[in-house]
C-alpha positions as CSV (number, residue, x, y, z in Angstrom):
1,M,84.4,-27.9,-5.1
2,D,84.5,-28.3,-1.3
3,T,86.1,-24.8,-1.0
4,F,83.1,-23.2,-2.8
5,V,80.8,-25.2,-0.1
6,R,82.6,-23.5,2.6
7,F,82.6,-20.3,1.2
8,L,79.0,-20.3,0.7
9,Y,78.4,-21.6,4.0
10,E,80.5,-18.7,5.8
11,F,79.0,-16.2,3.3
12,L,75.4,-16.7,3.9
13,S,75.8,-17.4,7.4
14,V,76.7,-13.6,7.8
15,F,73.3,-12.8,6.4
16,F,71.3,-15.3,8.4
17,S,73.2,-15.0,11.7
18,G,72.3,-11.0,11.6
19,I,68.8,-11.9,11.2
20,G,69.1,-14.0,14.0
21,M,70.5,-11.4,16.1
22,I,67.6,-9.2,15.0
23,L,65.1,-11.8,16.1
24,M,66.9,-12.4,19.4
25,G,66.9,-8.7,20.0
26,I,63.3,-8.3,19.4
27,V,62.7,-11.2,21.8
28,N,65.6,-9.7,24.4
29,G,64.0,-6.7,24.1
30,F,60.7,-7.7,25.0
31,I,62.1,-9.4,28.0
32,Q,63.6,-6.8,29.2
33,I,60.7,-4.6,29.1
34,F,58.6,-6.8,30.9
35,S,61.4,-8.0,33.3
36,I,60.2,-7.1,36.9
37,H,63.3,-8.2,38.5
38,S,65.4,-5.5,36.7
39,Y,62.9,-3.1,37.7
40,T,63.0,-4.2,41.2
41,Y,66.8,-4.5,41.0
42,V,67.1,-0.8,40.3
43,I,64.8,0.6,42.7
44,N,66.2,-1.5,45.6
45,S,69.9,0.1,44.6
46,Y,68.5,3.6,45.5
47,K,65.7,3.2,47.7
48,K,68.1,4.2,50.8
49,D,69.0,7.4,49.1
50,F,65.7,8.5,48.1
51,S,64.2,11.2,50.6
52,G,60.2,12.0,50.9
53,P,59.5,14.0,47.8
54,E,61.9,11.9,45.5
55,W,59.5,8.8,46.4
56,L,56.5,10.8,44.8
57,F,58.7,10.8,41.6
58,V,59.6,7.0,41.8
59,V,55.8,6.4,41.9
60,L,55.1,8.9,39.5
61,A,57.8,7.1,36.9
62,I,56.4,3.7,37.9
63,L,53.1,4.8,36.5
64,V,54.2,6.5,33.7
65,L,56.1,3.2,32.7
66,I,52.9,1.3,33.4
67,I,51.2,3.1,30.9
68,L,53.7,3.3,28.3
69,V,53.6,-0.6,28.6
70,G,49.7,-0.6,28.4
71,I,50.0,1.2,25.4
72,I,52.6,-1.3,23.7
73,I,50.1,-4.2,24.6
74,L,47.2,-2.1,23.1
75,L,49.0,-1.6,20.0
76,I,50.2,-5.0,19.3
77,Y,46.5,-6.0,20.2
78,F,44.9,-3.7,17.5
79,V,47.9,-4.4,14.9
80,I,46.9,-8.4,15.5
81,R,42.9,-8.0,15.5
82,K,43.3,-5.6,12.2
83,Y,45.5,-8.5,10.6
84,I,42.8,-11.2,11.5
85,R,39.8,-8.9,10.2
86,F,41.8,-8.3,6.8
87,R,42.4,-11.9,6.6
88,K,39.2,-12.8,7.0
89,T,37.8,-10.1,4.5
90,L,40.3,-11.5,1.9
91,V,38.7,-15.4,2.8
92,E,35.3,-14.3,2.6
93,Q,36.0,-12.5,-0.8
94,E,37.6,-15.5,-2.4
95,S,34.3,-17.7,-1.0
96,L,32.1,-15.2,-2.9
97,L,34.4,-15.2,-6.0
98,E,34.1,-19.0,-5.8
99,E,30.5,-18.8,-5.3
100,V,29.8,-16.2,-8.4
101,G,31.9,-18.6,-10.4
102,K,29.6,-21.7,-9.5
103,L,26.6,-19.2,-10.1
104,N,27.5,-18.3,-13.9
105,N,28.4,-21.8,-14.4
106,E,25.0,-22.9,-13.2
107,V,23.3,-20.2,-15.6
108,A,25.1,-21.3,-18.3
109,T,23.8,-24.5,-18.1
110,L,20.2,-23.4,-17.5
111,V,20.8,-21.1,-20.5
112,Q,22.1,-24.2,-22.6
113,E,18.9,-26.3,-21.6
114,K,16.5,-23.4,-22.3
115,E,18.1,-23.2,-25.7
116,D,17.7,-27.0,-26.2
117,I,13.9,-26.8,-25.3
118,L,13.7,-23.7,-27.8
119,A,15.2,-25.8,-30.6
120,M,13.0,-29.0,-29.8
121,K,9.6,-26.5,-30.1
122,V,11.1,-24.8,-33.2
123,S,11.5,-28.4,-34.6
124,Q,8.2,-29.2,-34.0
125,L,7.2,-26.6,-36.1
126,G,9.3,-28.5,-39.0
127,L,11.9,-25.3,-38.6
128,K,15.6,-25.7,-38.0
129,P,17.1,-24.1,-34.9
130,G,17.7,-20.6,-35.6
131,E,15.3,-20.5,-38.7
132,K,12.6,-18.0,-38.8
133,P,9.1,-19.1,-39.8
134,N,7.6,-18.0,-42.8
135,L,4.2,-16.6,-41.7
136,D,3.2,-15.4,-45.0
137,N,3.6,-18.9,-46.7
138,K,2.8,-21.4,-44.1
139,A,2.4,-24.8,-44.9
140,K,-1.7,-25.8,-44.6
141,P,-2.2,-29.2,-43.3
142,E,-4.4,-31.3,-45.7
143,T,-7.5,-33.3,-44.7
144,K,-8.4,-36.8,-45.6
145,N,-9.7,-35.8,-48.9
146,G,-6.7,-34.0,-49.7
147,D,-8.3,-30.7,-49.4
148,T,-6.1,-27.8,-47.5
149,P,-8.7,-25.9,-45.0
150,E,-7.7,-22.7,-43.9
151,A,-4.9,-23.3,-41.3
152,E,-4.8,-21.4,-37.9
153,V,-2.4,-18.7,-37.9
154,L,0.7,-19.6,-35.9
155,E,1.5,-16.5,-33.8
156,E,5.2,-15.9,-32.8
157,E,5.9,-16.3,-29.1
158,E,5.4,-12.8,-27.8
159,D,8.6,-11.1,-26.4
160,L,7.9,-9.2,-23.2
161,T,11.5,-8.3,-22.5
162,N,11.1,-4.5,-23.0
163,V,7.2,-4.7,-21.6
164,R,7.3,-3.1,-18.2
165,F,3.6,-3.3,-17.3
166,S,3.0,-7.1,-18.1
167,K,-0.6,-7.2,-16.4
168,L,-1.8,-3.9,-18.1
169,H,-0.3,-5.4,-21.0
170,A,-2.3,-8.6,-20.9
171,I,-5.5,-6.5,-20.4
172,D,-4.8,-4.5,-23.7
173,K,-4.4,-7.8,-25.5
174,A,-7.7,-9.4,-23.8
175,Y,-9.8,-6.3,-25.0
176,R,-8.5,-5.5,-28.0
177,G,-11.3,-5.0,-30.5
178,Y,-13.9,-4.6,-27.5
179,V,-17.0,-3.0,-27.7
180,V,-18.5,-1.5,-24.8
181,K,-21.7,-3.4,-23.6
182,N,-25.1,-2.0,-23.1
183,Y,-26.9,-4.2,-20.7
184,N,-30.4,-2.4,-21.0
185,N,-30.9,-1.5,-17.3
186,D,-34.4,-0.6,-16.7
187,F,-34.7,-0.5,-13.0
188,T,-35.2,2.5,-10.6
189,L,-33.1,3.6,-7.6
190,E,-35.8,2.3,-5.2
191,Q,-36.1,-1.2,-7.0
192,L,-32.2,-1.2,-6.9
193,V,-32.5,-1.4,-3.2
194,E,-34.7,-4.3,-2.8
195,I,-33.2,-6.2,-5.7
196,F,-29.6,-6.1,-4.1
197,R,-31.1,-6.7,-0.6
198,N,-32.8,-9.9,-1.6
199,F,-29.7,-11.0,-3.8
200,A,-27.4,-10.5,-0.7
201,A,-29.8,-12.5,1.4
202,S,-30.9,-15.2,-1.0
203,K,-27.5,-15.8,-2.8
204,L,-25.3,-15.1,0.1
205,R,-27.0,-15.5,3.4
206,L,-26.3,-11.9,4.2
207,Y,-28.9,-9.9,5.9
208,Y,-29.4,-6.1,5.6
209,T,-32.0,-3.8,6.5
210,T,-33.9,-1.8,3.6
211,N,-32.3,1.4,5.2
212,M,-29.0,0.2,5.3
213,I,-29.1,-0.4,1.4
214,R,-30.7,2.8,1.0
215,L,-28.0,4.5,2.7
216,F,-25.2,2.5,0.8
217,I,-26.7,3.2,-2.7
218,S,-27.1,7.3,-1.5
219,A,-23.5,7.4,-0.5
220,M,-22.4,6.0,-4.0
221,S,-24.1,9.2,-5.8
222,A,-22.8,11.6,-2.9
223,T,-19.1,10.7,-3.3
224,R,-16.6,7.9,-4.7
225,L,-15.2,7.1,-1.3
226,I,-17.7,5.5,1.2
227,I,-16.3,4.3,4.7
228,L,-18.4,1.5,6.4
229,Q,-17.4,2.0,9.9
230,G,-18.6,0.4,13.2
231,I,-17.7,-2.5,15.8
232,S,-15.9,-5.9,14.7
233,G,-18.1,-8.6,12.7
234,T,-21.2,-6.5,11.7
235,G,-20.4,-7.1,7.8
236,K,-18.7,-4.1,6.9
237,T,-16.5,-5.7,4.4
238,S,-19.4,-8.5,3.5
239,L,-21.6,-5.6,1.9
240,A,-18.8,-4.5,-0.4
241,Y,-18.2,-8.0,-1.1
242,A,-21.6,-8.7,-1.7
243,W,-22.1,-5.6,-3.9
244,G,-19.3,-6.8,-6.1
245,K,-21.0,-10.1,-6.3
246,F,-24.4,-8.5,-7.3
247,I,-22.7,-6.5,-10.2
248,K,-21.1,-9.5,-11.8
249,N,-17.9,-7.6,-10.9
250,D,-16.0,-8.8,-7.9
251,A,-14.7,-6.1,-5.5
252,V,-11.1,-6.3,-5.3
253,I,-9.9,-6.2,-1.8
254,A,-6.8,-4.4,-0.7
255,S,-5.9,-5.3,2.6
256,V,-4.1,-2.4,4.3
257,Q,-1.2,-3.0,6.2
258,P,0.4,-0.8,9.0
259,S,3.6,-0.1,6.9
260,W,1.5,1.4,4.2
261,R,3.0,5.0,3.7
262,D,2.5,6.2,0.3
263,R,0.6,5.7,-2.8
264,T,3.0,3.4,-4.2
265,E,1.0,0.7,-1.8
266,L,-2.2,1.4,-4.1
267,F,-0.5,1.6,-7.3
268,G,2.9,-0.3,-7.4
269,Y,6.0,1.0,-8.3
270,F,8.8,0.9,-11.0
271,N,12.0,-1.8,-10.0
272,E,15.1,0.2,-11.5
273,F,17.0,-3.1,-11.1
274,T,14.5,-5.5,-13.1
275,K,13.2,-2.4,-15.1
276,K,9.7,-3.8,-14.3
277,F,6.4,-2.1,-12.7
278,N,5.1,-4.0,-9.9
279,E,1.7,-3.8,-10.4
280,T,-1.0,-4.0,-7.9
281,D,-4.8,-5.7,-8.6
282,V,-5.9,-2.1,-7.8
283,L,-4.1,-0.6,-10.5
284,K,-5.2,-3.5,-12.5
285,A,-8.8,-3.0,-11.9
286,L,-8.6,0.8,-12.4
287,Y,-6.7,-0.2,-16.1
288,E,-9.6,-2.5,-17.0
289,A,-12.2,-0.1,-15.9
290,G,-11.0,2.2,-18.6
291,Y,-12.2,-0.1,-21.2
292,T,-15.8,-0.7,-19.9
293,D,-18.9,0.8,-18.7
294,D,-19.5,-1.6,-16.2
295,T,-19.6,-0.7,-12.6
296,Y,-16.4,-1.6,-10.1
297,V,-15.5,-1.3,-6.6
298,V,-12.3,-1.1,-4.7
299,V,-12.3,-2.4,-1.0
300,L,-9.6,-0.9,1.2
301,D,-10.1,-3.2,4.2
302,E,-9.4,-1.8,7.7
303,M,-8.3,1.4,5.7
304,N,-7.2,3.1,9.3
305,I,-4.6,0.2,10.2
306,A,-2.3,2.6,8.4
307,R,-2.8,6.6,7.9
308,V,-5.3,7.2,5.3
309,E,-3.8,10.3,4.4
310,Y,-0.3,8.7,3.8
311,Y,-1.2,6.5,0.9
312,F,-4.7,7.7,-0.2
313,A,-3.9,11.5,-0.1
314,E,-3.3,11.7,-3.7
315,M,-6.4,9.9,-4.7
316,L,-8.6,12.2,-2.6
317,S,-7.1,15.4,-4.2
318,I,-7.7,14.0,-7.8
319,L,-11.3,12.7,-7.2
320,E,-12.1,16.1,-6.2
321,M,-11.2,17.5,-9.2
322,P,-14.4,19.0,-10.8
323,S,-13.6,17.6,-14.5
324,R,-12.7,14.0,-14.9
325,D,-10.1,15.0,-17.6
326,E,-8.2,15.8,-14.7
327,W,-8.3,12.4,-12.8
328,I,-5.1,11.9,-14.1
329,V,-2.1,10.0,-11.8
330,E,1.5,9.7,-13.0
331,L,2.5,6.0,-12.4
332,V,6.2,6.6,-14.2
333,P,7.9,9.9,-15.1
334,S,8.6,9.0,-19.2
335,S,7.0,6.6,-21.5
336,W,8.4,3.8,-23.4
337,D,6.9,2.2,-26.8
338,T,6.0,-0.8,-25.2
339,D,3.9,0.9,-22.5
340,P,0.1,0.0,-22.1
341,V,-2.3,1.5,-24.6
342,K,-4.3,3.9,-22.1
343,L,-0.9,5.1,-20.5
344,K,-0.4,8.3,-21.9
345,N,3.1,9.7,-21.2
346,G,3.5,7.7,-18.0
347,K,0.3,8.9,-16.7
348,L,-3.1,7.0,-16.3
349,Q,-6.5,8.4,-16.3
350,I,-8.5,7.3,-13.6
351,P,-11.9,5.8,-14.9
352,G,-15.2,7.0,-13.7
353,N,-17.0,3.8,-13.2
354,V,-15.0,2.7,-9.9
355,W,-16.1,3.3,-6.1
356,Y,-13.7,3.0,-3.3
357,I,-15.1,1.7,-0.2
358,G,-12.9,1.5,3.2
359,T,-13.8,-0.5,6.1
360,I,-13.0,1.1,9.8
361,N,-12.9,-0.7,13.1
362,N,-12.5,2.0,15.9
363,D,-10.4,0.4,18.3
364,D,-7.0,1.1,19.9
365,S,-5.0,-1.0,17.1
366,T,-5.7,1.7,14.5
367,F,-5.3,5.4,13.8
368,A,-8.0,8.0,14.0
369,V,-9.4,9.0,10.4
370,T,-8.5,12.9,10.0
371,D,-11.3,15.5,8.8
372,K,-9.4,15.7,5.5
373,V,-10.7,12.1,4.8
374,Y,-13.9,12.2,6.4
375,D,-15.0,15.3,4.8
376,R,-14.4,13.8,1.3
377,A,-15.8,10.6,2.2
378,M,-19.5,9.4,3.3
379,P,-19.4,7.6,6.5
380,I,-21.9,4.9,7.4
381,D,-22.2,3.2,10.4
382,I,-22.9,-0.7,10.9
383,N,-23.3,-1.6,14.4
384,D,-26.2,-4.0,14.2
385,K,-26.5,-7.3,12.4
386,G,-29.5,-7.3,9.9
387,Q,-32.1,-9.5,11.0
388,V,-32.8,-12.7,8.8
389,F,-36.1,-12.4,6.4
390,E,-37.1,-14.5,3.9
391,P,-36.0,-13.1,0.6
392,T,-37.4,-13.4,-3.1
393,D,-34.4,-15.5,-5.0
394,T,-33.0,-13.0,-6.9
395,D,-29.7,-13.3,-9.5
396,A,-27.1,-10.8,-9.8
397,M,-27.2,-8.4,-13.0
398,N,-24.5,-6.5,-14.6
399,I,-25.0,-2.9,-14.1
400,N,-23.9,0.2,-16.5
401,S,-22.0,2.5,-14.7
402,S,-23.3,5.3,-16.8
403,Y,-26.8,4.3,-16.3
404,L,-26.4,4.2,-12.5
405,E,-25.0,7.7,-12.6
406,G,-27.7,8.9,-15.1
407,L,-30.4,7.7,-12.1
408,F,-28.3,9.8,-10.0
409,A,-28.3,12.7,-11.9
410,K,-32.1,12.2,-12.2
411,A,-32.7,11.8,-8.5
412,K,-30.8,15.2,-8.2
413,A,-33.0,17.0,-10.3
414,N,-36.1,15.4,-8.9
415,H,-35.5,16.1,-5.4
416,P,-33.7,19.0,-4.4
417,L,-33.8,20.2,-0.9
418,S,-37.0,22.0,-0.1
419,D,-36.6,25.7,1.0
420,E,-38.3,25.0,4.6
421,V,-35.5,22.3,5.2
422,N,-32.7,24.6,3.7
423,Q,-33.6,27.3,5.9
424,K,-33.9,25.1,8.9
425,I,-30.2,23.8,8.2
426,N,-28.8,27.3,7.8
427,D,-30.7,28.4,11.1
428,M,-28.7,25.2,12.8
429,D,-25.4,26.3,11.0
430,D,-25.7,29.5,12.9
431,Y,-26.9,27.7,15.9
432,V,-23.6,25.3,15.9
433,I,-21.2,28.3,14.8
434,K,-22.3,30.2,17.8
435,H,-22.3,27.6,20.5
436,F,-19.8,25.2,19.2
437,R,-17.5,27.1,16.9
438,I,-17.8,24.8,14.2
439,A,-18.8,25.3,10.8
440,F,-19.4,23.3,7.4
441,G,-18.3,24.3,4.0
442,N,-19.4,24.2,0.6
443,R,-18.2,20.8,0.2
444,I,-20.3,19.0,3.0
445,V,-23.7,21.2,1.7
446,K,-23.1,20.2,-1.9
447,Q,-22.8,16.3,-0.6
448,M,-25.5,16.5,1.5
449,K,-27.8,17.6,-1.1
450,D,-26.7,14.8,-3.4
451,F,-27.0,12.4,-0.8
452,V,-30.7,13.5,0.6
453,A,-31.6,13.5,-3.2
454,T,-30.7,10.1,-3.9
455,Y,-31.8,9.1,-0.5
456,V,-35.8,10.2,-1.1
457,E,-35.7,8.5,-4.6
458,C,-34.4,5.2,-3.2
459,G,-37.7,5.5,-1.0
460,G,-36.5,7.5,2.3
461,S,-37.8,10.8,3.4
462,E,-36.1,14.1,3.2
463,V,-35.6,14.9,7.0
464,D,-34.3,11.3,7.7
465,G,-31.7,11.9,4.9
466,V,-30.7,15.0,6.3
467,D,-30.5,13.7,9.8
468,Y,-28.6,11.0,9.1
469,Y,-25.9,13.2,6.7
470,I,-25.8,16.0,9.8
471,A,-25.2,13.3,12.6
472,R,-22.0,11.2,10.5
473,K,-20.6,14.1,8.9
474,I,-21.1,17.4,11.1
475,L,-21.9,16.1,14.6
476,R,-18.8,13.9,14.5
477,K,-16.8,16.9,14.6
478,F,-18.2,17.4,18.2
479,E,-15.7,14.4,19.2
480,Q,-12.6,17.0,18.7
481,L,-14.1,19.2,21.6
482,N,-13.7,19.3,25.4
483,L,-16.9,17.3,26.0
484,A,-16.9,18.4,29.8
485,Y,-16.7,21.8,28.3
486,I,-19.9,21.3,26.1
487,R,-22.2,19.0,28.2
488,D,-24.7,21.8,28.8
489,E,-24.7,23.1,25.6
490,I,-25.7,19.5,24.3
491,D,-29.0,19.8,25.8
492,G,-29.5,23.1,24.3
493,F,-28.8,21.7,20.9
494,I,-31.2,18.9,21.5
495,D,-34.0,21.4,22.5
496,F,-33.2,23.3,19.0
497,L,-33.6,20.1,17.0
498,D,-36.8,19.5,18.6
499,K,-38.2,22.8,17.8
500,S,-36.9,23.0,14.4
501,F,-37.7,19.7,12.9
502,G,-40.0,18.2,15.6
503,K,-39.7,15.7,18.4
504,D,-40.4,12.8,16.6
505,N,-37.6,13.6,13.8
506,F,-34.0,13.7,13.7
507,N,-33.5,10.7,15.8
508,E,-30.2,9.9,14.4
509,C,-28.6,13.3,15.8
510,K,-30.4,13.0,19.1
511,E,-29.0,9.6,19.8
512,Y,-25.5,10.6,18.9
513,L,-25.5,13.6,21.2
514,N,-27.0,11.6,23.9
515,R,-24.1,9.3,23.6
516,L,-21.6,12.0,23.8
517,K,-23.3,13.1,26.9
518,K,-22.8,9.7,28.3
519,M,-18.7,9.9,27.1
520,V,-18.0,12.7,29.7
């Protein structure tokens, strides 16, 4: 046995000696590479024999050698760093796998707890876990007299797993069998102005002038988008809020954010990961409005803190469609069997009983509202706080949207623009085109006729209605011009308005033009 041990030692020593020689060779090789003494010895041995030009090659050889040594050092550094990163990645992966394992164990525990709770609930119904209740032959509880009164129907817990519109689904459930209510409204538009004004003052302590409420109601007849603009703190949002309280349908206030870029901010979006649609309050209000004949209002608070044409462009186009059957927005590209009742092939019909009110603060922190938006909206300036007055105590009231629109239609039929005013507006159009190169199209003319007719029905005068509309919708375009260039033309335009409409009329337009002159 001793002989075999000596043999094994000598036999294996040959192998390990070779490995030792390899390692020693590597170490000696690195020592030799970085041996400054050896390089110096060689140079000293030959320096007496070098001529002048040869010294240049010596220096060049030294530089090349230094570069090679640097490359070797960098290679070693990168190899070591790559190994460290690789090792770190492996450690992180192992940690993640451990974390995933822990989470899986926690999920399994939670699932078991859920099953235990469900089993407890089922046992309370007199069933065994896993057994389905027989809804056709329910046990009827007995009274004290031994009779069996009709039991309440036990509804199975609703499965919402495949329901992607949970909020809209809840509305369908709440409005199942709903009958549209007729509130038997009998007020006139002029009465509505005073009723709303007194309600805001008596119930909310919000004070507005009669003319401000008249402008607001008239704007509703002219367009679905109303813009309340002016300095901060004058009650722009409060007016929309008060209207929602007045009609017993609180305004849905959507606070616009600077990050809003598309329509998903208004309607929501389908989450491919959860397979659920993230519904917004605006979408919920629009869907609910489709069931009723009530009046609804959506407030876009500080609407120009983001670019309006980004997130509201599609709605602007939809609301311009002449037929309300075309007021359709696509929420999802396909339909599910569990989709809401009023969602057809992933498309929602925008109801006609909703108005949209945007509030605007004109300052450096906001974007300028483009002509595309202004042309389709009705702007109302609120720059003054209303004076406090003693109101008549007035309660809120439900208003049928169809009745309100019927009053608007009646106003348009009863108060078309007079031929005299029509002619003066045409003359003014020619004057503005000639001197300012600005014109207004058919959309603005139609909107003006609707606005002025309702303004008159609300108790205002035709000339004042035209004056306010032109000042806010047409003269506003002057701000895009070079004011220094048109300064002299403004004076001539004011003279034209005096001759056409009288010096005591068109004060809104004249005040606006004089303000433009001061801006030069």
